[in-house]
C-alpha positions as CSV (number, residue, x, y, z in Angstrom):
1,X,3.7,-23.9,41.6
2,X,0.4,-23.1,40.1
3,X,-1.2,-22.7,36.6
4,X,-1.6,-19.0,35.8
5,X,-2.3,-19.3,32.1
6,X,-4.1,-21.9,29.9
7,X,-4.1,-21.9,26.1
8,X,-5.8,-24.4,23.9
9,X,-4.1,-25.1,20.6
10,X,-6.2,-26.9,18.1
11,X,-8.9,-27.7,20.7
12,X,-6.2,-29.1,23.1
13,X,-8.1,-28.3,26.2
14,X,-11.3,-29.9,25.1
15,X,-9.6,-33.0,23.7
16,X,-7.5,-33.6,26.8
17,X,-10.3,-32.9,29.3
18,X,-12.5,-35.4,27.5
19,X,-10.0,-38.2,26.5
20,X,-7.4,-37.8,29.3
21,X,-9.1,-36.6,32.5
22,X,-7.0,-38.9,34.8
23,X,-3.8,-37.8,33.1
24,X,-4.8,-34.1,33.3
25,X,-5.5,-34.5,37.0
26,X,-2.0,-36.0,37.4
27,X,-0.5,-33.1,35.5
28,X,-2.3,-30.5,37.7
29,X,-1.4,-32.4,40.8
30,X,2.3,-32.5,39.8
31,X,2.4,-28.8,39.2
32,X,0.9,-28.0,42.6
33,X,3.2,-30.4,44.4
34,X,6.3,-28.5,43.2
35,X,7.4,-25.9,45.7
36,X,9.2,-23.4,43.5
37,X,10.9,-21.7,46.4
38,X,13.1,-24.7,46.8
39,X,14.5,-24.2,43.3
40,X,15.5,-20.5,43.5
41,X,19.1,-21.7,43.9
42,X,21.0,-20.3,40.9
43,X,23.2,-17.4,41.5
44,X,23.3,-15.3,38.4
45,X,26.7,-14.6,36.7
46,X,25.0,-12.4,34.0
47,X,26.1,-8.8,33.6
48,X,22.6,-7.5,34.0
49,X,21.9,-9.3,37.3
50,X,25.1,-10.4,39.0
51,X,24.6,-12.4,42.2
52,X,20.8,-12.3,41.9
53,X,19.2,-15.6,43.0
54,X,17.2,-17.2,40.1
55,X,15.0,-20.2,39.6
56,X,17.1,-23.1,38.3
57,X,15.5,-24.7,35.2
58,X,17.6,-27.9,35.8
59,X,16.4,-28.3,39.3
60,X,12.8,-27.5,38.4
61,X,12.9,-30.1,35.6
62,X,14.3,-32.7,38.0
63,X,11.3,-32.0,40.3
64,X,8.9,-32.6,37.4
65,X,10.7,-35.8,36.5
66,X,10.5,-37.2,40.1
67,X,6.8,-36.4,40.4
68,X,5.7,-37.6,37.0
69,X,7.7,-40.9,37.4
70,X,6.0,-41.6,40.7
71,X,2.7,-41.3,38.8
72,X,3.8,-43.8,36.1
73,X,4.7,-41.5,33.3
74,X,7.5,-42.7,31.1
75,X,10.4,-40.2,31.1
76,X,12.6,-39.5,28.1
77,X,10.6,-41.5,25.6
78,X,13.1,-42.0,22.8
79,X,12.6,-42.7,19.1
80,X,15.7,-43.6,17.2
81,X,16.3,-41.9,13.9
82,X,17.6,-43.6,10.8
83,X,18.7,-40.7,8.8
84,X,18.7,-41.0,5.0
85,X,22.1,-41.2,3.4
86,X,21.1,-40.8,-0.2
87,X,21.3,-37.0,0.0
88,X,25.0,-36.9,0.9
89,X,27.4,-36.0,-1.9
90,X,29.6,-38.8,-3.3
91,X,32.7,-37.3,-1.6
92,X,31.2,-37.0,1.9
93,X,31.2,-39.7,4.5
94,X,29.2,-38.9,7.7
95,X,30.7,-39.5,11.2
96,X,29.4,-42.6,13.0
97,X,27.5,-40.6,15.7
98,X,25.1,-39.4,13.1
99,X,23.5,-42.9,13.0
100,X,23.0,-42.8,16.8
101,X,20.5,-39.9,16.8
102,X,17.1,-39.9,18.4
103,X,14.1,-37.7,19.2
104,X,12.9,-37.6,22.8
105,X,9.7,-36.6,24.5
106,X,9.8,-35.6,28.2
107,X,6.9,-37.7,29.3
108,X,4.4,-40.1,27.7
109,X,1.4,-42.0,29.2
110,X,-1.6,-43.5,27.5
111,X,-0.8,-41.7,24.2
112,X,-0.6,-38.3,25.9
113,X,2.8,-36.5,25.6
114,X,4.2,-33.8,27.9
115,X,7.0,-31.4,27.3
116,X,8.3,-29.2,30.2
117,X,10.1,-26.3,28.7
118,X,12.1,-23.8,30.8
119,X,14.5,-23.0,27.9
120,X,14.8,-21.0,24.8
121,X,11.9,-19.9,22.7
122,X,12.8,-22.1,19.7
123,X,12.3,-25.2,21.7
124,X,8.7,-24.3,22.6
125,X,7.8,-23.8,19.0
126,X,9.6,-27.0,17.9
127,X,7.8,-29.0,20.6
128,X,4.3,-28.0,19.4
129,X,4.8,-27.5,15.7
130,X,7.2,-30.4,14.9
131,X,8.1,-32.9,17.6
132,X,4.5,-33.6,18.9
133,X,3.3,-34.0,15.3
134,X,6.2,-36.5,14.6
135,X,5.4,-38.5,17.7
136,X,1.7,-38.6,16.7
137,X,2.7,-39.7,13.2
138,X,4.7,-42.5,14.8
139,X,1.6,-43.6,16.8
140,X,3.1,-42.7,20.2
141,X,0.9,-39.8,21.2
142,X,-2.5,-38.4,20.1
143,X,-2.3,-35.1,22.0
144,X,0.1,-33.1,24.0
145,X,0.7,-30.8,26.9
146,X,3.4,-28.1,26.9
147,X,4.3,-26.7,30.3
148,X,6.1,-23.3,30.2
149,X,6.7,-20.4,32.5
150,X,4.6,-17.3,32.5
151,X,6.6,-14.1,32.0
152,X,6.5,-13.4,35.7
153,X,8.5,-16.6,36.3
154,X,10.7,-16.3,33.2
155,X,11.9,-12.9,34.5
156,X,13.3,-14.7,37.6
157,X,15.3,-17.1,35.4
158,X,18.3,-16.7,33.2
159,X,18.0,-14.3,30.3
160,X,16.6,-15.8,27.1
161,X,14.1,-18.1,28.7
162,X,10.9,-17.8,26.8
163,X,7.4,-17.5,28.3
164,X,3.8,-18.3,27.8
165,X,2.6,-14.9,26.7
166,X,5.1,-14.7,23.8
167,X,4.4,-18.3,22.8
168,X,0.6,-17.9,22.7
169,X,0.9,-14.6,20.7
170,X,3.0,-16.4,18.1
171,X,0.7,-19.5,17.9
172,X,-2.4,-17.2,17.6
173,X,-0.8,-15.5,14.7
174,X,0.6,-18.7,13.1
175,X,-2.8,-20.4,13.1
176,X,-3.2,-24.2,12.8
177,X,-2.5,-26.6,10.0
178,X,-4.0,-30.0,9.1
179,X,-0.9,-31.7,10.5
180,X,-1.0,-30.0,13.9
181,X,-2.3,-32.0,16.9
182,X,-4.3,-30.9,19.9
183,X,-2.0,-29.3,22.6
184,X,-2.8,-27.8,25.9
185,X,-0.3,-25.1,26.9
186,X,0.0,-24.4,30.6
187,X,1.8,-21.3,31.9
188,X,3.2,-21.6,35.4
189,X,4.0,-19.1,38.2
190,X,5.6,-19.8,41.6
């Protein structure tokens, strides 16, 4: 794969190039190591493209996991959540699994977080506008990298997969807030 789009959110590119040059090199190396043609393995069952071979987000993600783990990145960095109970009504008792909740970042190394997102649009926004800020507030990361498909790649995946161009447009029009952290957004193509 290769990087076909670069967007710097809240000076993400400058911050990551200056503070995390080794990690940025590893990210770029990981991207170029992945041969996307090996992951065009999903036969579509969608009405609009029955039988068409598509890129498999699950298999692409596994390729990223393998490559980043070989470079020493911690995968699935979890933060356990202790949800407040004082907001429940007196006649409500939550199920036990509510107390087993966590938030997870795809990869973390030397206070740099990475999210690889080949899914729905809401996850991209959540990663940058909420999750990365939470992980910074917890002292786990200081900056982040969001890896997403360019529209060209997203169109060769299942319907509903979001893409770099849409994400960048929204972030440009949203602006930044004091709580946001520096994030480098990389758009990928095969």
